[in-house]
C-alpha positions in Angstrom: 121.2 119.1 142.9 123.9 116.3 142.9 122.8 112.8 142.0 124.0 110.0 144.2 125.9 107.5 142.0 127.2 105.3 144.9 127.1 101.5 144.9 126.6 100.8 141.2 128.4 99.0 138.5 127.8 99.9 134.9 129.1 97.5 132.3 129.8 99.0 128.9 129.4 96.0 126.7 129.7 94.9 123.1 131.9 93.1 120.7 135.5 94.1 120.1 135.8 97.4 118.3 132.5 98.8 119.7 134.3 101.4 121.8 134.0 99.9 125.3 137.3 101.3 126.6 136.9 104.7 125.1 133.3 105.1 126.3 133.9 103.5 129.7 136.9 105.6 130.5 135.1 108.8 129.4 132.0 107.8 131.4 134.0 107.1 134.6 135.6 110.6 134.3 132.2 112.2 134.0 130.9 110.3 137.1 134.2 110.7 138.9 134.6 107.0 139.6 136.9 104.2 138.5 137.0 102.5 135.1 138.1 98.9 134.8 138.9 97.3 131.4 138.0 93.6 131.5 140.8 92.9 129.0 143.3 93.8 131.7 142.0 90.8 133.7 142.4 88.2 131.0 145.1 85.7 131.8 148.0 85.5 129.4 146.7 82.2 127.9 143.4 83.9 126.9 145.3 86.8 125.2 147.6 84.4 123.4 144.6 82.4 122.1 143.0 85.5 120.8 146.3 86.6 119.2 146.3 83.3 117.4 142.7 83.8 116.2 141.4 81.1 118.5 138.0 82.0 120.0 137.7 81.7 123.7 135.6 78.9 125.1 133.4 79.1 128.2 136.2 77.3 130.0 138.4 80.3 129.2 135.8 82.9 129.9 134.1 81.7 133.1 137.1 82.1 135.5 137.8 85.5 134.0 134.2 86.6 134.5 134.3 85.3 138.1 137.3 87.4 138.7 135.5 90.4 137.3 132.5 89.6 139.4 134.6 89.5 142.6 136.2 92.8 141.8 132.8 94.4 141.2 131.5 92.8 144.4 134.3 94.5 146.5 133.5 97.9 144.9 129.7 97.5 145.5 130.2 96.4 149.1 132.3 99.5 149.6 129.5 101.6 148.3 131.5 102.7 145.2 130.4 103.2 141.6 132.5 101.6 139.0 132.4 101.4 135.2 133.5 98.1 133.6 134.3 97.7 129.9 133.5 94.1 129.2 132.2 92.3 126.1 129.5 90.4 128.2 128.2 88.7 125.0 126.0 86.0 126.5 123.2 86.2 129.1 124.9 83.7 131.4 128.0 85.8 131.3 126.0 88.8 132.4 124.4 86.8 135.1 127.8 86.1 136.6 128.5 89.8 136.6 125.1 90.7 138.0 125.7 88.3 140.9 128.4 90.8 142.2 125.3 92.4 143.8 124.9 90.4 147.0 121.1 91.0 146.8 120.7 89.8 143.3 118.2 87.1 142.6 119.3 85.0 139.6 117.2 85.6 136.5 115.5 88.7 137.9 117.8 91.2 136.1 117.3 93.6 139.1 120.8 94.2 140.1 123.1 97.1 141.0 125.2 95.8 138.0 123.6 97.3 134.8 124.6 97.1 131.2 124.8 99.4 128.2 125.4 97.8 124.8 127.4 99.7 122.2 125.8 98.6 119.0 127.3 99.0 115.5 127.3 97.2 112.1 129.9 94.6 111.4 131.7 96.7 108.7 132.1 99.6 111.1 133.5 97.3 113.8 135.9 95.6 111.3 137.2 98.9 110.2 137.9 100.0 113.8 139.7 96.7 114.5 141.8 96.9 111.4 142.8 100.5 112.4 143.8 99.4 115.9 145.7 96.4 114.6 147.7 98.7 112.2 148.5 100.9 115.2 149.5 97.9 117.3 147.0 98.9 120.0 145.1 95.6 120.7 145.6 91.9 120.7 142.1 91.1 119.3 142.3 90.3 115.5 139.6 91.2 113.0 139.3 87.5 112.2 137.6 86.9 115.6 134.9 89.6 115.1 132.4 87.2 113.4 132.7 84.7 116.3 131.9 87.5 118.7 129.0 88.7 116.7 127.6 85.2 116.6 128.0 84.9 120.4 126.2 88.2 121.1 122.7 87.5 122.4 120.5 90.0 124.2 117.2 89.0 125.9 114.9 91.9 125.6 113.7 91.3 129.2 117.2 92.1 130.6 116.7 95.8 130.3 120.0 96.4 128.6 120.3 99.9 127.2 121.4 99.9 123.6 123.2 102.9 122.1 124.5 103.5 118.6 128.3 103.1 118.8 128.7 105.3 115.7 127.6 108.4 117.5 130.3 110.7 119.0 131.7 109.5 122.3 130.3 112.5 124.2 126.8 111.8 122.9 127.1 108.1 123.8 128.2 108.9 127.3 125.4 111.5 127.6 122.7 109.0 126.5 124.0 106.2 128.8 124.1 108.6 131.7 120.6 109.9 131.0 119.3 106.3 130.9 121.2 104.9 133.9 120.4 107.8 136.2 116.9 108.8 135.0 115.3 107.3 138.1 118.0 108.6 140.5 
């Protein structure tokens, strides 16, 4: 029996190095839907700040998150499922993304935009970031990891699914899929 995955946005969240792009892309392929990498939507000024080890402020992040919200809103209104890889470190950032669901009531956490947190220890994340930097694969320096870890805040009432980011990508995808579609 086929499961209907229409009209949902699943945000694969976490700090830099958690594996959002890898898991998000793999998950989208499993669901046969599109994957969006939030980093692709950062304006050049944000990327340059990060390259220079300057943490982004809310003034930098909010317009970027609003752009992501609008993209998700278009997909949801078209009845599509989309996977978004996005750090979504703070509750108010996630509220912006949840509001892509036209029926969302602020603070209810009942949205067609759902979140899965890729969770790992700081030393694991730092090693991943150092490897990517050595390969020239990303603009996010290891020096900003601590600022991201300090920003990350999850309210238990949000219903965010947490998964160990040190598991194999296939296992992570399987766990997220089982959680997200257990009531489908």
